Every structure is written in structure tokens, then in C-alpha cells.
N, C-alpha and C positions, 0 to 999 in steps of 0.2 A: 324908339330909338336909341343907339349906344350912347355911352356918356361924351365919347368926341364926336359930334356932330358937323364938323367941320373939319375942311382939312388938312389944314394947319396944326389944329389939336390932336389931329388921329397921325398928321406925319413926326408930330413929336411926341407919340408915344409908338408907334413905329421904332425913333432912333434910341429910346432909354431901354427900347427890349433888348434890339441888337446888341447896345453897349453892358450886356448882363443886371436892366432891371430888373425886376418882381414889377410885372404889371397885373391891377385888378381889375376888373371890368363888373363893376357893380349890377343887377338885376334887380325887378321887382320881385317878391316871393314868386309871384303866378304871372309865369311869360306865356307869351303867342308869337305870331308869326314875325315880330318884330326882331326877333334875333336872327333874321334871315340878314340886317342889317353887318354880320360878322362875317361873310362872303368876302367883301371886298376889301375887309381887315385881312385877313386870312389869304387871300389871294396874295395880297402887298407883301406880305411876312417871308411866307416860304416862296416866292418870287424871289425875295433877297437873300435867299440863303438856298437857292437851287433847287428847292423843291416842291417847285408849281406842280410837277404832276401830281403832292399829294391834295393839292389845296380843296377839291371838290370831297374827296374820301372825309379828310381833318373836320369840311364844315359839314358832314353829313353827323358823323360822329359826336362833334361839341352840340350840335343839335340835340339829336336823340338825349344825351347827356343831360342837357338842360331843361329838355326836355322831361326827362323823369324826374330830376329833383322839383322841378317845380309840379309832377303831380304826389310828389310825397308832400310838400307843404302840404298840397290841397287835400291829401290825406285829414293830416291831422286838421285843417281848419274845418274838414268836413265832422269830423268825430267828435270834435272841441261844441260846436254849432247843435250838433243833433243831440250833443247830449251821452254821447254812445259812450261804451263799458266797452276797455279793450283788450283788459289783462291778459287772457288766458287763450289760445288758440281756436275753441269754439265763440268766445264772445268776439274778438277778434271778423274771423268768416259771417259770424252774422251782423256786425255793425256794418262791414264792407259790401252789403247785399243790393242796397240802393245806389252804392258809389259812380258805378258808369254812367245809372240813366238820370240820376241825380246833378252830377257831375261836369263827368267826360262829355257827355250829349249837348251839352249846354255850359260848355265852355266858356264863354264869354260873357254870357251873362252872368256865370258862378266869378270869373275875376272883377266888374264891376259890380256886384255885390258885396264884393268879401276883399276890398282894392286896398283897405286901410288893416296890414294886419303886421304881426310880428314878424314873418318870414322872411327872409333872402333867397338869392340865389348867386352866388361867383363864380367868375372864370378870371383863372391867373396864367399867366403866359411867366416861364423864364427860361432865359439859354444857362442852361450852365452843363457841366459836364459831358460836352458832343452832343447835346440833345435839350431838343429844345421840349420843355415839361409843359404839359398843358394841365389844367386841374377842375375840377366843376363841385363847388361846395354848398350845402344849403344846410339850414339848420334845423334839421329837422333827424335827429344820428335815429338808425336802423333800426328797426323793432325785431325780432327774434320771425316773426312770421316772412319778414320782408328779407330776412336772410337766407329764410329757405326758400325764398322763390329767385333768388338771385343763385344760391345753389344749383338748382335746375335749372336755370337759362345756360350758366356752364357746363353741365353735364349733357345737356342737350346738345351744344355745339360742341362736345369730345365727338358725339354719335353721330351729326350731320353737320358737317365742313361747309358744303354746299349750300347754294342760298335758297334753288328750291326744293329740297330738301326741307329746310327749314319753314320754308312758307305751309308745304305740307301737311310737317309735325304741330306748328305752334296754331291753337287754335286759342287757349285764353287768353283773352285780352282784359278779361274783365278790371281789372286795377290800374290797367293803361301801361302796364310795364312790357308784356307782349315780345315785339323783337327786339328793343331796345338794345339791351346788351349782349344778345345774340350777333345782333347787325353788326353792332361796332368791332367783335370778335374776327366774321367774316371779313370787313371792308380792313382793318390791321393786317389780315392772313393774306389777303391779295393784293397787296399795297407790299406784303413781303416780311412783314410785323411780325414776328414774335408777340403770344399772346402774354407771353410775364411782362411786359411792358404796357400791360392794362390792368389796374386792381381798385378794387371798392374796396370800402371799409370806412368804421365811424371811433370815431375819439372822444365819443359818448358825449356830443357836446351838437356833431356835426357828423351829416354824410358827405365822404371824401371821394371821386372819380380823379382814377390819375391817370395819364396815359405819355408816356416817353419816346419821343419820333426824333429816331436817331441825323445827327446832322449829316452823315456820309451816305441814307439811305438812294441806294439808283432804284430808276424804274422796275417793276418788275414784270418779267415775261409771264405772262398768261399761261396758266397750267390746266386751263379748264378743258373738258374733254369734250363741249360742245362747240368750240371752238373749229374743229375740222370738220363737225358738222355744217355749218351754216356756211363755209368758202365753199363745199364738196355741190350745198343747194346754189350758191352762185353759177359753178358753173354749169349748171344744170341749165340754167334759163337764156332759153334761146338769144339769138341774135335780133338785131333791128327787120322789123319785116320787110322783105326788099322791094316793093314799092315805095314807102317810103324813104329807107338809105338811098334811092336813087333822085328823089325827088326834095332830099336833103341835101345832099351832093350838087344839084345843080342848084338850089339857092344859094350855094356857096361859091360857084361858079361865075368868073367874070366875063366867061362870054356866052352864057346863057340869057339869051332873051324873055321876056315876060312873058311871050308867044306859045316858047316851049315849057317854058315853067305851067302855063294855063292847062296848056292839051294837057299836062301831064296829069293835074290834078283832076281835069275832067272826067279821066277813066275811072276816078274812085268817089263814088255818091255820097260816102261817110264823109270822107274829105272836103269836097265841095260844101256841104249843109254846114259842117264845122267855120269854114272861110267864110262865106255867108255869114253868120251869124254872128261871128265874130267881127266881120267889116260893121257890120247894125247895129254896135252894142254900144253903150255908152262911152267907153273908152276910144272910141273913134269920130270927134265931130267932124264931119263933113256936110255938106250942102247934096250931095247923090242919096237920092233915095233909093232905096233898095237895087243897089248897084250889082253891076252881070259879076260875071266870076274875074272876068280882069279886072273892071276895076274895082272891085273889092280886094283881090291882090292888092293892085297899086294904093290902096287905104290902109292897108296893114301894113304894109311893106313888106321886102325881103327875111329883115330881121325876126320882124311877129310873126311869118310864115316858118320862119325857120325853129320860132322856139314850138308853134302849134305841132307843128311834127315831132318833135321830142316828144310834149305830150302826149302825142294821140299815139306815136309806137311804142311811149312806155305803157300807159294805160293797156293799149292792145294786148300785150303781155303778161301785163299782170292779169286781167279779165280771163284770159285764157285757161293760166297755169291758176289762180287761187281762187276761194270760194266769193260768190258774190254777197255773202253775209259780211264779212268781213271788208272787202271792197269801200263798199257802201259812206261808211260814215266817215273813212278816210278821205276819200275823195268831197266830202261835202267840207272838211275841218282844209284840206288843200284846198278848194276853192275862196274856200275863207281867209286863210293867210296869204293867199297870192293878190288877191285883191287888197288887203289892206296893207301887205309890203307895198305892194304899188302905191300906194298915197304915201307913204311914209316916204319912199324914196324920190316924190317928185320932184324935188331940189336940187338933187343930182343924178346927170345925165349919165356918169358911169352906172350906180347901181339901178334907174332907174330901167336898165334896158334889159338889165336882167332879174330882179326883184318879182314880178310876176310872175314870171315863169317857173323860178327857186319854188316861189310859193307853191305851184303845180304840182312839183316833184319830192319836198321837202320827207315824205314819211314813205318815200321808195322802198328803204329798208325795214322799216316796219312792217312792212307788210310780210317779208322774208319772214323776219322773225316771228310776227305771228302764226303764220302757217305750220311754223315745226315747234314752239313751245306757247300753246293761248291762253295755258292756264296760269302760265309764269307770265307772261306780258300782264294779262288781266288784273295778276294780284299788284306788279308795280305800278300801273296807271291807277289804282285804287291808292295807294301810298301816297302817289303826286295828287289827287281828289281828296284826300285827308290831311294834307300840310304834308305829312310826314317826309317827303322830299322835294328839291327846289324841280330837278327835274329827272328822266327817266335813265338819258343816257348812263349815267355813272351806275346804275342798279341791273342796267342790261350788261356794262361790262362787267359786272361781278360774277352774275350767275351763268351769262353765254360765255365769255371772253371777248366779246365785241358789241358794240352797242347800236344800235340801228342808224342812227348817221352816217356811220362809216362804213357801215354796210351799205347805203345809201349812194355814197361817196364811191365806194367800188363798182359799183352795178354804175353809176354817171361817166366813171372812167372806161370802164370795160363799153359802154358803147359813146361812148365818144365826145360826150356833152362837152362846152364850153369849159373852160379850168375856173372863172369866176363860178358859175353854175357849183362843181363838182364842189369847190370849198363855202358856198353857200350853204349848203347838204353838210357836206362834215363839220361847220363851226356852229351848227345853227341850237345848239346848247351850250357854247364853251366861245359865247363872244367875246371874252378878254383875252382870248387867243389870235383873234383874227389880224393877219397883218395886210400892210398898203399893196395893192390896192384895192384890196376886197375889202377893207373893214366897214365901210359904211355900208357897204352891201347888205355884210354878215347882221350886222346891227339893224338894219331894216328887218331880215326876215328875222330873226331871233327875237325881236319886239312885236311883229305880225306874228309870230306861235303864241306870243305870252298872253296877248290880244283876246286871241281868237281861244286858250285857254281857261281866260277871265269873264268870254261872253256865258261859260258854265258855270263858272262861280268858283273854277280850281287854281286860282295865284290871286295875289293881289300887287297892293304898290310894291311891299315888300320881299316880296318874289323876285322881283326885277336888281338884277346886276346897279349898284350905284352909277357905275360910271355912262350906262346906258339909258338910263332917265335922263342926268345931266345931257349928256350927248342930244336928247331930242328935248330938253328944256322941262321934263315934267316933272314939278317937284312938292307933290299931293296928294295922298289918295284918292283925294276928291278928283284931283285934274284929272288924275287918271282913270278914274270912273268914267268922266265927260269923255276922254277919249274915245274910253271901248265902246260908250254909248253910241258916240258920233257917227265912230265907225260902223257898228254894226247898224244902226240904221241907215247910212251910205248903200251899205252893201243889201239891204233889207227893198233899198229905195231901186236900186239897180237893177234887181230883176234877179239878183245871188239867188235870192230865198226861194 
């Protein structure tokens, strides 16, 4: 946890920082996912400076630099306890051979074993000279070999300034440096901030990474060449199936009778089966067993039928156009998110009306991006699973000029979905930007996605925005784990698995 673990203390730190004071946050020498607590602090700080659009890239940069500093400290601890000599290049290369396997692959165990050590990492903030200055310091000065690795990463950035090219080129992560520095430069460039606003050096006692964010920075317009391809792909997608569009219109017409709607549903055997299955599901408590189609439509209601039509139409289009193997896991994830979101929204009638269907549709945009850049999207997903990033949207924006939540929202608008669903898809990874009346709905979908990811071990308590944790009364990692376990069990018992 950060040193300011209460809002009052955090608020005092923000106030002092905005007044020009130097603020220092000191971490242990070896850090892990606890640094995700920085997110809320950075969002509030940058919002005060009208730089909220920089909050996610700034968080990722700070996290990468803290991670690099922590791994540098870990190297010194490893070399000391292994009694390794590393005075020259040959000795260093030999000494570091077991580092990745013995330390990076067992990071949590290594942290616990060496909890008491002489090393630290510090994060410093100060407003000065029309810039927000951010520094990451650790008391392990750079070694000659590490200076060489930094230079090689900087040269790599000069040669490959787009993220997918960097992914394709960087293979050596044996010491944990890998993408960190290049990713920092790519993120700064994407935000329109010159590379010379970042530097890393040593004073003989500490290694210091410095970033200067201009206070007058304007949100950069993406220049990525892939964005046009993404928009062209959206234009190529067909409109909703005619029969589903007709039914949808009937559901939204005040003059339509249940008999007319039933007769129209009966003409589509697949849709009839879905309506009957939904009416008999655990989500609808009724005394009528094995209802006929008319009773089934009454049970789920016209709003429920309309939601079913949206999902059926969207999935039909996607299944027709894209590969089945890309869709199976996405549909499975979406079913879970829908179930979890519905459970989380039970106490709010507005959110409850849209949470389930929003969960079923939340990854529409991801299907489009996977079809265009499968290897890139997988690399970004790998970064999420390894804890390098908290969400995939920002990395997609850097690489493609647009992220899958925005692609999905554009599709939802194209197909004339209700505005709450459009907003839930668009802000599924940016819940702090949600506005009323959609805020609670978006928070439910965001947390449902996090819970689904947690069932696979990809995220934890610290990966969730603090405001959302407080909104749902989640106060500790144990409490979050209990919520995940309970909802997953409920899902399996419901027949969803």
C-alpha cells in the first residue's frame, strides 16, 4: 500500500504537491502489484492539472520504472547472496545466467525471502518550471553492462517507433529489462511528449529515471497508420439481420401485441429455442414450468427479449464474418462477465436493466482487433497476464490508434443499441471517467470484467481502481478473493459452465 492509505493523507499530499512542494513516496527495495495503488493518486493529480488523458500512460510509465528499479535491486541482492563476482563483462554475463529462473520466475518467494534488505525505491513528484517532474530512484547505481543495455534499448526505439515492431524485435528479457524503457519512450511519443523529456542516469549512489510532463500538454491526435484499417473494417461489417431488426422494432413499438411478437419469433427456430431457454433459466423465478413461447416472452418481458435480440444479432454477424476459434473463448468470457455484472447490479434498478446484456457485448471490439492483428493483441494480453499492465485498452491505443472498448462502442452505435450499453462498452476499462446516469452500470461491468480476469489469475485486488473497491465495499485482498470465488461458484451452479 502507498504511505498515504487514507483519503485525508492522500488529499494532503496532493494539496502540498499542487502548492509546489516536493513529495516523496518511499517503497521497499522489492515491489510488486501494490504499486497499482498509484493509479488513483495519479488520476486525481493529473485531473487537477487538466491532464487526465495522461493518467493511464503516466501510471504505466511509473510502474515500469519502479519495476525496473526493483529488479535492479534484486540483481544486487541475488549477486550478493550467490557470492557472484561481476567485475567485468564475462563475469557479469556468467553471474546473471540463473537470475531470470531463480528470481524473476519466483518473484513473490524471492521478495519474502529477502524482505529485509538495504535497498529502496523512491517515487518523487514536484511541479516546477511549467512541468510535472517525476523521478524514480533506487540505491543501486548502474553497472557498465546495464548502461550498455539501456543504450541498446534507446537505439531500438530509434529504429522501431511503433509498438508492434518493438514486440517483434524485443526477445531478450533475461534480466527483466526487456520492453520497459522502450515502452516508456513509445508511450511518451504517443502522448505527443518529446523523447528528451525522459532520461536515466546514475550519480554513483543511485540510479535516477526522470520524466517531465509539460503542464500545457494537449491531447495528441493519433497518427497511427492502423486506425484507418480499423475504421474500414467497421464499415465493412453488415447491418443487423433483417428478421432481428423487425422483431426489435416490434418490441419497441407501443402498438405491438404479444401475439404479433410471438408469431414473429416462431418463424425463427433458433431464436425460439433461445427465448425458451432464457425463460427457464435460474434468472427468472416462475411457477410456470416448461412454458410455451407466449408465456416465455411474458416471463422474460419485452425488454429482456430486446436484449436477447441485440446479443443474437451481434453474435450472428460476428460468427459469420470471423473465425470460430477466435470467438469461443470470447463468448465464454462474455457469458461470465454478464452473469457477474448482473449479480453486482441487483441493488440498482437502472444498472440491473443493462448490466447483463452489456456484459454479453463488452468484447465486440476485441473480435475486430483480433481479426486484424492477432499476434499483437496476444502480446498485449500476455502483458496483462504477467501483471505488466492493468488493462489492454491503453496499449491497443498506442499500437493501433484505437482500443477495443471504443471499437465496440462504435459498433454498438452503428447498430443503434441503447445509449447505456454504448457507454458501458466504451468505459469498461475507464470507470473513473463514467458520468451519471451510467456510472453505477459502468462500475458493475468494470468490476465484472476484473472478476472474470481474476478467475484466471490475471488480476488481483490491487489491479482494481480504489474508488471502485470502495463503491462495492471491497476492503482487502482476502475479501476480493472471496467475492471472486463466490461468484464463480454461483456461475457454475447456474449451469453457465
